N, CA, C, O and CB atoms as a CASP TS submission, in Angstrom:
PFRMAT TS
TARGET T0000
AUTHOR 0000-0000-0000
METHOD Language model
MODEL 1
PARENT N/A
ATOM      1  N   UNK     1     158.067 141.581  38.391  1.00  0.00           N
ATOM      2  CA  UNK     1     156.984 141.030  39.171  1.00  0.00           C
ATOM      3  C   UNK     1     155.702 141.066  38.338  1.00  0.00           C
ATOM      4  O   UNK     1     155.328 142.116  37.815  1.00  0.00           O
ATOM      5  CB  UNK     1     156.812 141.805  40.500  1.00  0.00           C
ATOM      6  N   UNK     2     155.047 139.948  38.221  1.00  0.00           N
ATOM      7  CA  UNK     2     153.845 139.853  37.402  1.00  0.00           C
ATOM      8  C   UNK     2     152.675 140.530  38.105  1.00  0.00           C
ATOM      9  O   UNK     2     152.510 140.440  39.321  1.00  0.00           O
ATOM     10  CB  UNK     2     153.510 138.384  37.096  1.00  0.00           C
ATOM     11  N   UNK     3     151.880 141.204  37.302  1.00  0.00           N
ATOM     12  CA  UNK     3     150.701 141.878  37.853  1.00  0.00           C
ATOM     13  C   UNK     3     149.633 140.834  38.179  1.00  0.00           C
ATOM     14  O   UNK     3     149.429 139.877  37.432  1.00  0.00           O
ATOM     15  CB  UNK     3     150.145 142.945  36.853  1.00  0.00           C
ATOM     16  N   UNK     4     148.970 141.036  39.290  1.00  0.00           N
ATOM     17  CA  UNK     4     147.882 140.132  39.668  1.00  0.00           C
ATOM     18  C   UNK     4     146.676 140.420  38.795  1.00  0.00           C
ATOM     19  O   UNK     4     146.380 141.572  38.477  1.00  0.00           O
ATOM     20  CB  UNK     4     147.521 140.283  41.173  1.00  0.00           C
ATOM     21  N   UNK     5     145.993 139.371  38.417  1.00  0.00           N
ATOM     22  CA  UNK     5     144.765 139.556  37.649  1.00  0.00           C
ATOM     23  C   UNK     5     143.618 139.716  38.623  1.00  0.00           C
ATOM     24  O   UNK     5     143.409 138.890  39.511  1.00  0.00           O
ATOM     25  CB  UNK     5     144.512 138.364  36.677  1.00  0.00           C
ATOM     26  N   UNK     6     142.891 140.778  38.440  1.00  0.00           N
ATOM     27  CA  UNK     6     141.720 141.006  39.291  1.00  0.00           C
ATOM     28  C   UNK     6     140.470 140.736  38.471  1.00  0.00           C
ATOM     29  O   UNK     6     140.417 141.079  37.290  1.00  0.00           O
ATOM     30  CB  UNK     6     141.706 142.462  39.867  1.00  0.00           C
ATOM     31  N   UNK     7     139.476 140.133  39.075  1.00  0.00           N
ATOM     32  CA  UNK     7     138.241 139.873  38.336  1.00  0.00           C
ATOM     33  C   UNK     7     137.498 141.180  38.064  1.00  0.00           C
ATOM     34  O   UNK     7     137.692 142.191  38.738  1.00  0.00           O
ATOM     35  CB  UNK     7     137.337 138.894  39.116  1.00  0.00           C
ATOM     36  N   UNK     8     136.646 141.113  37.055  1.00  0.00           N
ATOM     37  CA  UNK     8     135.824 142.283  36.746  1.00  0.00           C
ATOM     38  C   UNK     8     134.904 142.591  37.917  1.00  0.00           C
ATOM     39  O   UNK     8     134.396 141.674  38.562  1.00  0.00           O
ATOM     40  CB  UNK     8     135.001 142.054  35.458  1.00  0.00           C
ATOM     41  N   UNK     9     134.685 143.867  38.198  1.00  0.00           N
ATOM     42  CA  UNK     9     133.706 144.221  39.225  1.00  0.00           C
ATOM     43  C   UNK     9     132.318 143.712  38.816  1.00  0.00           C
ATOM     44  O   UNK     9     132.013 143.617  37.628  1.00  0.00           O
ATOM     45  CB  UNK     9     133.679 145.760  39.453  1.00  0.00           C
ATOM     46  N   UNK    10     131.507 143.396  39.780  1.00  0.00           N
ATOM     47  CA  UNK    10     130.175 142.840  39.514  1.00  0.00           C
ATOM     48  C   UNK    10     129.338 143.743  38.619  1.00  0.00           C
ATOM     49  O   UNK    10     128.560 143.262  37.795  1.00  0.00           O
ATOM     50  CB  UNK    10     129.440 142.601  40.820  1.00  0.00           C
ATOM     51  N   UNK    11     129.501 145.054  38.782  1.00  0.00           N
ATOM     52  CA  UNK    11     128.721 145.999  37.980  1.00  0.00           C
ATOM     53  C   UNK    11     128.952 145.770  36.488  1.00  0.00           C
ATOM     54  O   UNK    11     128.006 145.828  35.702  1.00  0.00           O
ATOM     55  CB  UNK    11     129.081 147.446  38.354  1.00  0.00           C
ATOM     56  N   UNK    12     130.191 145.513  36.091  1.00  0.00           N
ATOM     57  CA  UNK    12     130.501 145.302  34.681  1.00  0.00           C
ATOM     58  C   UNK    12     129.971 143.958  34.197  1.00  0.00           C
ATOM     59  O   UNK    12     129.474 143.849  33.076  1.00  0.00           O
ATOM     60  CB  UNK    12     132.010 145.384  34.450  1.00  0.00           C
ATOM     61  N   UNK    13     130.076 142.934  35.043  1.00  0.00           N
ATOM     62  CA  UNK    13     129.587 141.618  34.652  1.00  0.00           C
ATOM     63  C   UNK    13     128.092 141.659  34.379  1.00  0.00           C
ATOM     64  O   UNK    13     127.614 141.095  33.394  1.00  0.00           O
ATOM     65  CB  UNK    13     129.898 140.586  35.736  1.00  0.00           C
ATOM     66  N   UNK    14     127.360 142.328  35.257  1.00  0.00           N
ATOM     67  CA  UNK    14     125.910 142.418  35.101  1.00  0.00           C
ATOM     68  C   UNK    14     125.558 143.211  33.852  1.00  0.00           C
ATOM     69  O   UNK    14     124.693 142.796  33.081  1.00  0.00           O
ATOM     70  CB  UNK    14     125.270 143.064  36.340  1.00  0.00           C
ATOM     71  N   UNK    15     126.212 144.340  33.642  1.00  0.00           N
ATOM     72  CA  UNK    15     125.913 145.180  32.484  1.00  0.00           C
ATOM     73  C   UNK    15     126.217 144.432  31.188  1.00  0.00           C
ATOM     74  O   UNK    15     125.414 144.465  30.256  1.00  0.00           O
ATOM     75  CB  UNK    15     126.717 146.493  32.546  1.00  0.00           C
ATOM     76  N   UNK    16     127.358 143.764  31.118  1.00  0.00           N
ATOM     77  CA  UNK    16     127.732 143.040  29.909  1.00  0.00           C
ATOM     78  C   UNK    16     126.765 141.887  29.663  1.00  0.00           C
ATOM     79  O   UNK    16     126.326 141.687  28.530  1.00  0.00           O
ATOM     80  CB  UNK    16     129.175 142.517  30.014  1.00  0.00           C
ATOM     81  N   UNK    17     126.432 141.141  30.679  1.00  0.00           N
ATOM     82  CA  UNK    17     125.496 140.019  30.534  1.00  0.00           C
ATOM     83  C   UNK    17     124.125 140.503  30.088  1.00  0.00           C
ATOM     84  O   UNK    17     123.484 139.882  29.240  1.00  0.00           O
ATOM     85  CB  UNK    17     125.372 139.248  31.853  1.00  0.00           C
ATOM     86  N   UNK    18     123.687 141.596  30.652  1.00  0.00           N
ATOM     87  CA  UNK    18     122.388 142.158  30.298  1.00  0.00           C
ATOM     88  C   UNK    18     122.362 142.602  28.837  1.00  0.00           C
ATOM     89  O   UNK    18     121.391 142.349  28.125  1.00  0.00           O
ATOM     90  CB  UNK    18     122.050 143.338  31.214  1.00  0.00           C
ATOM     91  N   UNK    19     123.421 143.259  28.399  1.00  0.00           N
ATOM     92  CA  UNK    19     123.487 143.705  27.008  1.00  0.00           C
ATOM     93  C   UNK    19     123.556 142.517  26.051  1.00  0.00           C
ATOM     94  O   UNK    19     122.937 142.545  24.987  1.00  0.00           O
ATOM     95  CB  UNK    19     124.698 144.620  26.799  1.00  0.00           C
ATOM     96  N   UNK    20     124.296 141.483  26.416  1.00  0.00           N
ATOM     97  CA  UNK    20     124.361 140.282  25.577  1.00  0.00           C
ATOM     98  C   UNK    20     122.978 139.649  25.444  1.00  0.00           C
ATOM     99  O   UNK    20     122.602 139.199  24.362  1.00  0.00           O
ATOM    100  CB  UNK    20     125.363 139.262  26.164  1.00  0.00           C
ATOM    101  N   UNK    21     122.231 139.615  26.530  1.00  0.00           N
ATOM    102  CA  UNK    21     120.877 139.064  26.492  1.00  0.00           C
ATOM    103  C   UNK    21     119.962 139.917  25.621  1.00  0.00           C
ATOM    104  O   UNK    21     119.141 139.382  24.876  1.00  0.00           O
ATOM    105  CB  UNK    21     120.304 138.957  27.908  1.00  0.00           C
ATOM    106  N   UNK    22     120.095 141.229  25.707  1.00  0.00           N
ATOM    107  CA  UNK    22     119.279 142.124  24.888  1.00  0.00           C
ATOM    108  C   UNK    22     119.576 141.948  23.402  1.00  0.00           C
ATOM    109  O   UNK    22     118.657 141.950  22.583  1.00  0.00           O
ATOM    110  CB  UNK    22     119.516 143.577  25.296  1.00  0.00           C
ATOM    111  N   UNK    23     120.852 141.795  23.048  1.00  0.00           N
ATOM    112  CA  UNK    23     121.229 141.578  21.646  1.00  0.00           C
ATOM    113  C   UNK    23     120.636 140.257  21.153  1.00  0.00           C
ATOM    114  O   UNK    23     120.099 140.195  20.047  1.00  0.00           O
ATOM    115  CB  UNK    23     122.781 141.577  21.482  1.00  0.00           C
ATOM    116  N   UNK    24     120.730 139.213  21.960  1.00  0.00           N
ATOM    117  CA  UNK    24     120.169 137.915  21.581  1.00  0.00           C
ATOM    118  C   UNK    24     118.649 138.007  21.408  1.00  0.00           C
ATOM    119  O   UNK    24     118.084 137.397  20.500  1.00  0.00           O
ATOM    120  CB  UNK    24     120.521 136.848  22.640  1.00  0.00           C
ATOM    121  N   UNK    25     118.001 138.767  22.276  1.00  0.00           N
ATOM    122  CA  UNK    25     116.549 138.942  22.178  1.00  0.00           C
ATOM    123  C   UNK    25     116.173 139.650  20.876  1.00  0.00           C
ATOM    124  O   UNK    25     115.224 139.249  20.202  1.00  0.00           O
ATOM    125  CB  UNK    25     116.019 139.739  23.387  1.00  0.00           C
ATOM    126  N   UNK    26     116.913 140.698  20.523  1.00  0.00           N
ATOM    127  CA  UNK    26     116.647 141.408  19.264  1.00  0.00           C
ATOM    128  C   UNK    26     116.836 140.479  18.075  1.00  0.00           C
ATOM    129  O   UNK    26     116.054 140.503  17.124  1.00  0.00           O
ATOM    130  CB  UNK    26     117.566 142.637  19.125  1.00  0.00           C
ATOM    131  N   UNK    27     117.874 139.667  18.135  1.00  0.00           N
ATOM    132  CA  UNK    27     118.133 138.719  17.058  1.00  0.00           C
ATOM    133  C   UNK    27     116.969 137.739  16.926  1.00  0.00           C
ATOM    134  O   UNK    27     116.550 137.414  15.815  1.00  0.00           O
ATOM    135  CB  UNK    27     119.451 137.959  17.309  1.00  0.00           C
ATOM    136  N   UNK    28     116.451 137.275  18.050  1.00  0.00           N
ATOM    137  CA  UNK    28     115.305 136.369  18.029  1.00  0.00           C
ATOM    138  C   UNK    28     114.067 137.060  17.463  1.00  0.00           C
ATOM    139  O   UNK    28     113.307 136.445  16.715  1.00  0.00           O
ATOM    140  CB  UNK    28     115.015 135.844  19.439  1.00  0.00           C
ATOM    141  N   UNK    29     113.858 138.315  17.806  1.00  0.00           N
ATOM    142  CA  UNK    29     112.712 139.056  17.271  1.00  0.00           C
ATOM    143  C   UNK    29     112.810 139.210  15.760  1.00  0.00           C
ATOM    144  O   UNK    29     111.812 139.090  15.048  1.00  0.00           O
ATOM    145  CB  UNK    29     112.613 140.432  17.930  1.00  0.00           C
ATOM    146  N   UNK    30     114.018 139.476  15.276  1.00  0.00           N
ATOM    147  CA  UNK    30     114.219 139.610  13.833  1.00  0.00           C
ATOM    148  C   UNK    30     113.898 138.284  13.148  1.00  0.00           C
ATOM    149  O   UNK    30     113.229 138.257  12.115  1.00  0.00           O
ATOM    150  CB  UNK    30     115.676 140.051  13.514  1.00  0.00           C
ATOM    151  N   UNK    31     114.374 137.197  13.723  1.00  0.00           N
ATOM    152  CA  UNK    31     114.108 135.873  13.159  1.00  0.00           C
ATOM    153  C   UNK    31     112.616 135.565  13.207  1.00  0.00           C
ATOM    154  O   UNK    31     112.055 135.042  12.244  1.00  0.00           O
ATOM    155  CB  UNK    31     114.901 134.789  13.915  1.00  0.00           C
ATOM    156  N   UNK    32     111.981 135.887  14.320  1.00  0.00           N
ATOM    157  CA  UNK    32     110.550 135.628  14.478  1.00  0.00           C
ATOM    158  C   UNK    32     109.729 136.438  13.474  1.00  0.00           C
ATOM    159  O   UNK    32     108.751 135.932  12.924  1.00  0.00           O
ATOM    160  CB  UNK    32     110.104 135.956  15.908  1.00  0.00           C
ATOM    161  N   UNK    33     110.119 137.685  13.235  1.00  0.00           N
ATOM    162  CA  UNK    33     109.379 138.538  12.302  1.00  0.00           C
ATOM    163  C   UNK    33     109.511 138.027  10.872  1.00  0.00           C
ATOM    164  O   UNK    33     108.666 138.320  10.025  1.00  0.00           O
ATOM    165  CB  UNK    33     109.874 139.986  12.390  1.00  0.00           C
ATOM    166  N   UNK    34     110.555 137.275  10.606  1.00  0.00           N
ATOM    167  CA  UNK    34     110.718 136.681   9.278  1.00  0.00           C
ATOM    168  C   UNK    34     111.773 137.401   8.462  1.00  0.00           C
ATOM    169  O   UNK    34     111.866 138.628   8.466  1.00  0.00           O
ATOM    170  CB  UNK    34     109.401 136.693   8.533  1.00  0.00           C
ATOM    171  N   UNK    35     112.558 136.611   7.768  1.00  0.00           N
ATOM    172  CA  UNK    35     113.600 137.188   6.926  1.00  0.00           C
ATOM    173  C   UNK    35     113.015 137.769   5.642  1.00  0.00           C
ATOM    174  O   UNK    35     113.580 138.698   5.066  1.00  0.00           O
ATOM    175  CB  UNK    35     114.655 136.136   6.592  1.00  0.00           C
ATOM    176  N   UNK    36     111.896 137.230   5.199  1.00  0.00           N
ATOM    177  CA  UNK    36     111.209 137.762   4.017  1.00  0.00           C
ATOM    178  C   UNK    36     109.844 138.262   4.486  1.00  0.00           C
ATOM    179  O   UNK    36     108.861 137.522   4.464  1.00  0.00           O
ATOM    180  CB  UNK    36     111.068 136.666   2.870  1.00  0.00           C
ATOM    181  N   UNK    37     109.796 139.511   4.906  1.00  0.00           N
ATOM    182  CA  UNK    37     108.543 140.045   5.464  1.00  0.00           C
ATOM    183  C   UNK    37     107.446 140.145   4.408  1.00  0.00           C
ATOM    184  O   UNK    37     107.704 140.442   3.242  1.00  0.00           O
ATOM    185  CB  UNK    37     108.786 141.423   6.082  1.00  0.00           C
ATOM    186  N   UNK    38     106.221 139.888   4.848  1.00  0.00           N
ATOM    187  CA  UNK    38     105.095 139.914   3.932  1.00  0.00           C
ATOM    188  C   UNK    38     104.350 141.237   3.908  1.00  0.00           C
ATOM    189  O   UNK    38     103.643 141.531   2.944  1.00  0.00           O
ATOM    190  CB  UNK    38     104.153 138.833   4.282  1.00  0.00           C
ATOM    191  N   UNK    39     104.498 142.035   4.949  1.00  0.00           N
ATOM    192  CA  UNK    39     103.754 143.290   5.019  1.00  0.00           C
ATOM    193  C   UNK    39     104.700 144.457   5.283  1.00  0.00           C
ATOM    194  O   UNK    39     105.853 144.279   5.673  1.00  0.00           O
ATOM    195  CB  UNK    39     102.675 143.219   6.115  1.00  0.00           C
ATOM    196  N   UNK    40     104.178 145.636   5.058  1.00  0.00           N
ATOM    197  CA  UNK    40     104.947 146.850   5.340  1.00  0.00           C
ATOM    198  C   UNK    40     105.260 146.918   6.833  1.00  0.00           C
ATOM    199  O   UNK    40     106.352 147.327   7.228  1.00  0.00           O
ATOM    200  CB  UNK    40     104.168 148.120   4.884  1.00  0.00           C
ATOM    201  N   UNK    41     104.304 146.518   7.649  1.00  0.00           N
ATOM    202  CA  UNK    41     104.510 146.524   9.096  1.00  0.00           C
ATOM    203  C   UNK    41     105.679 145.617   9.480  1.00  0.00           C
ATOM    204  O   UNK    41     106.520 146.004  10.291  1.00  0.00           O
ATOM    205  CB  UNK    41     103.229 146.078   9.824  1.00  0.00           C
ATOM    206  N   UNK    42     105.737 144.420   8.907  1.00  0.00           N
ATOM    207  CA  UNK    42     106.829 143.494   9.220  1.00  0.00           C
ATOM    208  C   UNK    42     108.179 144.061   8.783  1.00  0.00           C
ATOM    209  O   UNK    42     109.172 143.921   9.496  1.00  0.00           O
ATOM    210  CB  UNK    42     106.587 142.138   8.545  1.00  0.00           C
ATOM    211  N   UNK    43     108.215 144.697   7.619  1.00  0.00           N
ATOM    212  CA  UNK    43     109.473 145.305   7.157  1.00  0.00           C
ATOM    213  C   UNK    43     109.915 146.404   8.111  1.00  0.00           C
ATOM    214  O   UNK    43     111.097 146.506   8.440  1.00  0.00           O
ATOM    215  CB  UNK    43     109.314 145.875   5.730  1.00  0.00           C
ATOM    216  N   UNK    44     108.976 147.220   8.552  1.00  0.00           N
ATOM    217  CA  UNK    44     109.303 148.297   9.498  1.00  0.00           C
ATOM    218  C   UNK    44     109.753 147.713  10.836  1.00  0.00           C
ATOM    219  O   UNK    44     110.701 148.202  11.451  1.00  0.00           O
ATOM    220  CB  UNK    44     108.084 149.231   9.706  1.00  0.00           C
ATOM    221  N   UNK    45     109.076 146.679  11.271  1.00  0.00           N
ATOM    222  CA  UNK    45     109.420 146.029  12.537  1.00  0.00           C
ATOM    223  C   UNK    45     110.845 145.467  12.490  1.00  0.00           C
ATOM    224  O   UNK    45     111.613 145.646  13.435  1.00  0.00           O
ATOM    225  CB  UNK    45     108.412 144.903  12.854  1.00  0.00           C
ATOM    226  N   UNK    46     111.191 144.801  11.413  1.00  0.00           N
ATOM    227  CA  UNK    46     112.536 144.242  11.264  1.00  0.00           C
ATOM    228  C   UNK    46     113.571 145.351  11.227  1.00  0.00           C
ATOM    229  O   UNK    46     114.639 145.222  11.824  1.00  0.00           O
ATOM    230  CB  UNK    46     112.631 143.385   9.992  1.00  0.00           C
ATOM    231  N   UNK    47     113.270 146.430  10.538  1.00  0.00           N
ATOM    232  CA  UNK    47     114.204 147.561  10.459  1.00  0.00           C
ATOM    233  C   UNK    47     114.451 148.154  11.851  1.00  0.00           C
ATOM    234  O   UNK    47     115.586 148.480  12.198  1.00  0.00           O
ATOM    235  CB  UNK    47     113.657 148.652   9.502  1.00  0.00           C
ATOM    236  N   UNK    48     113.400 148.289  12.633  1.00  0.00           N
ATOM    237  CA  UNK    48     113.533 148.819  13.999  1.00  0.00           C
ATOM    238  C   UNK    48     114.369 147.875  14.857  1.00  0.00           C
ATOM    239  O   UNK    48     115.259 148.321  15.580  1.00  0.00           O
ATOM    240  CB  UNK    48     112.140 149.032  14.642  1.00  0.00           C
ATOM    241  N   UNK    49     114.091 146.578  14.784  1.00  0.00           N
ATOM    242  CA  UNK    49     114.849 145.612  15.588  1.00  0.00           C
ATOM    243  C   UNK    49     116.319 145.576  15.190  1.00  0.00           C
ATOM    244  O   UNK    49     117.190 145.454  16.051  1.00  0.00           O
ATOM    245  CB  UNK    49     114.244 144.218  15.448  1.00  0.00           C
ATOM    246  N   UNK    50     116.603 145.680  13.897  1.00  0.00           N
ATOM    247  CA  UNK    50     118.005 145.693  13.454  1.00  0.00           C
ATOM    248  C   UNK    50     118.728 146.938  13.954  1.00  0.00           C
ATOM    249  O   UNK    50     119.883 146.867  14.375  1.00  0.00           O
ATOM    250  CB  UNK    50     118.085 145.624  11.919  1.00  0.00           C
ATOM    251  N   UNK    51     118.048 148.073  13.906  1.00  0.00           N
ATOM    252  CA  UNK    51     118.645 149.310  14.414  1.00  0.00           C
ATOM    253  C   UNK    51     118.903 149.198  15.913  1.00  0.00           C
ATOM    254  O   UNK    51     119.968 149.582  16.396  1.00  0.00           O
ATOM    255  CB  UNK    51     117.731 150.519  14.117  1.00  0.00           C
ATOM    256  N   UNK    52     117.935 148.676  16.639  1.00  0.00           N
ATOM    257  CA  UNK    52     118.095 148.477  18.082  1.00  0.00           C
ATOM    258  C   UNK    52     119.241 147.510  18.371  1.00  0.00           C
ATOM    259  O   UNK    52     120.036 147.737  19.283  1.00  0.00           O
ATOM    260  CB  UNK    52     116.786 147.950  18.703  1.00  0.00           C
ATOM    261  N   UNK    53     119.323 146.440  17.600  1.00  0.00           N
ATOM    262  CA  UNK    53     120.394 145.464  17.785  1.00  0.00           C
ATOM    263  C   UNK    53     121.767 146.104  17.559  1.00  0.00           C
ATOM    264  O   UNK    53     122.701 145.840  18.316  1.00  0.00           O
ATOM    265  CB  UNK    53     120.201 144.273  16.832  1.00  0.00           C
ATOM    266  N   UNK    54     121.898 146.934  16.534  1.00  0.00           N
ATOM    267  CA  UNK    54     123.168 147.621  16.268  1.00  0.00           C
ATOM    268  C   UNK    54     123.544 148.539  17.426  1.00  0.00           C
ATOM    269  O   UNK    54     124.700 148.568  17.847  1.00  0.00           O
ATOM    270  CB  UNK    54     123.081 148.430  14.962  1.00  0.00           C
ATOM    271  N   UNK    55     122.582 149.278  17.935  1.00  0.00           N
ATOM    272  CA  UNK    55     122.843 150.182  19.059  1.00  0.00           C
ATOM    273  C   UNK    55     123.274 149.397  20.299  1.00  0.00           C
ATOM    274  O   UNK    55     124.215 149.787  20.991  1.00  0.00           O
ATOM    275  CB  UNK    55     121.590 151.026  19.373  1.00  0.00           C
ATOM    276  N   UNK    56     122.590 148.304  20.571  1.00  0.00           N
ATOM    277  CA  UNK    56     122.949 147.483  21.724  1.00  0.00           C
ATOM    278  C   UNK    56     124.341 146.876  21.568  1.00  0.00           C
ATOM    279  O   UNK    56     125.087 146.775  22.542  1.00  0.00           O
ATOM    280  CB  UNK    56     121.917 146.376  21.923  1.00  0.00           C
ATOM    281  N   UNK    57     124.692 146.472  20.350  1.00  0.00           N
ATOM    282  CA  UNK    57     126.029 145.921  20.118  1.00  0.00           C
ATOM    283  C   UNK    57     127.100 146.981  20.347  1.00  0.00           C
ATOM    284  O   UNK    57     128.164 146.684  20.890  1.00  0.00           O
ATOM    285  CB  UNK    57     126.139 145.359  18.693  1.00  0.00           C
ATOM    286  N   UNK    58     126.825 148.209  19.937  1.00  0.00           N
ATOM    287  CA  UNK    58     127.780 149.295  20.178  1.00  0.00           C
ATOM    288  C   UNK    58     127.948 149.529  21.678  1.00  0.00           C
ATOM    289  O   UNK    58     129.064 149.719  22.161  1.00  0.00           O
ATOM    290  CB  UNK    58     127.315 150.595  19.480  1.00  0.00           C
ATOM    291  N   UNK    59     126.848 149.516  22.404  1.00  0.00           N
ATOM    292  CA  UNK    59     126.920 149.703  23.860  1.00  0.00           C
ATOM    293  C   UNK    59     127.649 148.543  24.530  1.00  0.00           C
ATOM    294  O   UNK    59     128.389 148.741  25.494  1.00  0.00           O
ATOM    295  CB  UNK    59     125.509 149.845  24.452  1.00  0.00           C
ATOM    296  N   UNK    60     127.438 147.340  24.020  1.00  0.00           N
ATOM    297  CA  UNK    60     128.117 146.166  24.559  1.00  0.00           C
ATOM    298  C   UNK    60     129.625 146.282  24.357  1.00  0.00           C
ATOM    299  O   UNK    60     130.396 146.010  25.277  1.00  0.00           O
ATOM    300  CB  UNK    60     127.586 144.883  23.897  1.00  0.00           C
ATOM    301  N   UNK    61     130.044 146.680  23.174  1.00  0.00           N
ATOM    302  CA  UNK    61     131.477 146.852  22.913  1.00  0.00           C
ATOM    303  C   UNK    61     132.069 147.935  23.815  1.00  0.00           C
ATOM    304  O   UNK    61     133.181 147.786  24.322  1.00  0.00           O
ATOM    305  CB  UNK    61     131.716 147.208  21.431  1.00  0.00           C
ATOM    306  N   UNK    62     131.329 149.019  24.012  1.00  0.00           N
ATOM    307  CA  UNK    62     131.806 150.091  24.895  1.00  0.00           C
ATOM    308  C   UNK    62     131.933 149.587  26.335  1.00  0.00           C
ATOM    309  O   UNK    62     132.899 149.920  27.022  1.00  0.00           O
ATOM    310  CB  UNK    62     130.849 151.307  24.838  1.00  0.00           C
ATOM    311  N   UNK    63     130.975 148.793  26.792  1.00  0.00           N
ATOM    312  CA  UNK    63     131.028 148.249  28.157  1.00  0.00           C
ATOM    313  C   UNK    63     132.205 147.294  28.309  1.00  0.00           C
ATOM    314  O   UNK    63     132.884 147.300  29.336  1.00  0.00           O
ATOM    315  CB  UNK    63     129.711 147.524  28.506  1.00  0.00           C
ATOM    316  N   UNK    64     132.445 146.479  27.293  1.00  0.00           N
ATOM    317  CA  UNK    64     133.592 145.559  27.348  1.00  0.00           C
ATOM    318  C   UNK    64     134.910 146.329  27.361  1.00  0.00           C
ATOM    319  O   UNK    64     135.828 145.995  28.110  1.00  0.00           O
ATOM    320  CB  UNK    64     133.563 144.586  26.151  1.00  0.00           C
ATOM    321  N   UNK    65     134.991 147.356  26.530  1.00  0.00           N
ATOM    322  CA  UNK    65     136.199 148.179  26.470  1.00  0.00           C
ATOM    323  C   UNK    65     136.447 148.863  27.819  1.00  0.00           C
ATOM    324  O   UNK    65     137.572 148.883  28.318  1.00  0.00           O
ATOM    325  CB  UNK    65     136.080 149.235  25.345  1.00  0.00           C
ATOM    326  N   UNK    66     135.381 149.420  28.397  1.00  0.00           N
ATOM    327  CA  UNK    66     135.488 150.091  29.697  1.00  0.00           C
ATOM    328  C   UNK    66     135.919 149.103  30.783  1.00  0.00           C
ATOM    329  O   UNK    66     136.732 149.436  31.646  1.00  0.00           O
ATOM    330  CB  UNK    66     134.144 150.747  30.078  1.00  0.00           C
ATOM    331  N   UNK    67     135.374 147.897  30.733  1.00  0.00           N
ATOM    332  CA  UNK    67     135.740 146.878  31.719  1.00  0.00           C
ATOM    333  C   UNK    67     137.208 146.494  31.575  1.00  0.00           C
ATOM    334  O   UNK    67     137.916 146.351  32.572  1.00  0.00           O
ATOM    335  CB  UNK    67     134.847 145.634  31.567  1.00  0.00           C
ATOM    336  N   UNK    68     137.669 146.324  30.324  1.00  0.00           N
ATOM    337  CA  UNK    68     139.082 145.991  30.103  1.00  0.00           C
ATOM    338  C   UNK    68     139.994 147.091  30.621  1.00  0.00           C
ATOM    339  O   UNK    68     141.006 146.820  31.267  1.00  0.00           O
ATOM    340  CB  UNK    68     139.352 145.751  28.615  1.00  0.00           C
ATOM    341  N   UNK    69     139.622 148.348  30.330  1.00  0.00           N
ATOM    342  CA  UNK    69     140.431 149.481  30.788  1.00  0.00           C
ATOM    343  C   UNK    69     140.474 149.529  32.313  1.00  0.00           C
ATOM    344  O   UNK    69     141.515 149.813  32.906  1.00  0.00           O
ATOM    345  CB  UNK    69     139.873 150.807  30.229  1.00  0.00           C
ATOM    346  N   UNK    70     139.346 149.252  32.933  1.00  0.00           N
ATOM    347  CA  UNK    70     139.297 149.281  34.400  1.00  0.00           C
ATOM    348  C   UNK    70     140.178 148.185  34.996  1.00  0.00           C
ATOM    349  O   UNK    70     140.894 148.415  35.971  1.00  0.00           O
ATOM    350  CB  UNK    70     137.846 149.120  34.894  1.00  0.00           C
ATOM    351  N   UNK    71     140.120 147.010  34.410  1.00  0.00           N
ATOM    352  CA  UNK    71     140.951 145.910  34.898  1.00  0.00           C
ATOM    353  C   UNK    71     142.425 146.255  34.723  1.00  0.00           C
ATOM    354  O   UNK    71     143.237 145.981  35.606  1.00  0.00           O
ATOM    355  CB  UNK    71     140.611 144.596  34.158  1.00  0.00           C
ATOM    356  N   UNK    72     142.772 146.852  33.591  1.00  0.00           N
ATOM    357  CA  UNK    72     144.167 147.241  33.357  1.00  0.00           C
ATOM    358  C   UNK    72     144.621 148.277  34.381  1.00  0.00           C
ATOM    359  O   UNK    72     145.749 148.214  34.869  1.00  0.00           O
ATOM    360  CB  UNK    72     144.341 147.796  31.931  1.00  0.00           C
ATOM    361  N   UNK    73     143.747 149.232  34.708  1.00  0.00           N
ATOM    362  CA  UNK    73     144.091 150.241  35.721  1.00  0.00           C
ATOM    363  C   UNK    73     144.288 149.596  37.089  1.00  0.00           C
ATOM    364  O   UNK    73     145.229 149.920  37.813  1.00  0.00           O
ATOM    365  CB  UNK    73     142.994 151.321  35.802  1.00  0.00           C
ATOM    366  N   UNK    74     143.386 148.679  37.429  1.00  0.00           N
ATOM    367  CA  UNK    74     143.454 148.033  38.737  1.00  0.00           C
ATOM    368  C   UNK    74     144.672 147.127  38.869  1.00  0.00           C
ATOM    369  O   UNK    74     145.218 146.965  39.960  1.00  0.00           O
ATOM    370  CB  UNK    74     142.193 147.233  38.987  1.00  0.00           C
ATOM    371  N   UNK    75     145.090 146.544  37.767  1.00  0.00           N
ATOM    372  CA  UNK    75     146.226 145.630  37.844  1.00  0.00           C
ATOM    373  C   UNK    75     147.558 146.337  37.626  1.00  0.00           C
ATOM    374  O   UNK    75     148.613 145.709  37.715  1.00  0.00           O
ATOM    375  CB  UNK    75     146.066 144.525  36.827  1.00  0.00           C
ATOM    376  N   UNK    76     147.521 147.630  37.344  1.00  0.00           N
ATOM    377  CA  UNK    76     148.772 148.377  37.136  1.00  0.00           C
ATOM    378  C   UNK    76     149.404 148.793  38.444  1.00  0.00           C
ATOM    379  O   UNK    76     150.458 149.428  38.446  1.00  0.00           O
ATOM    380  CB  UNK    76     148.521 149.608  36.283  1.00  0.00           C
TER
END
């Protein structure tokens, strides 16, 4: 008997969408600050945004993994 597919709970959809938007925003900030920064401030700003983007991507992957695990539990 095939397992029924259950949709992701709303909590996971919102969290994943929010994290995806945050990653896109960081990417836009990095682009806006410039790929070849002219000042020390711009270099520091880009470094901070890249670090933030990496952290958000890690959280996004964790949220996706948690959502997949939850769906697998619910469909088992």
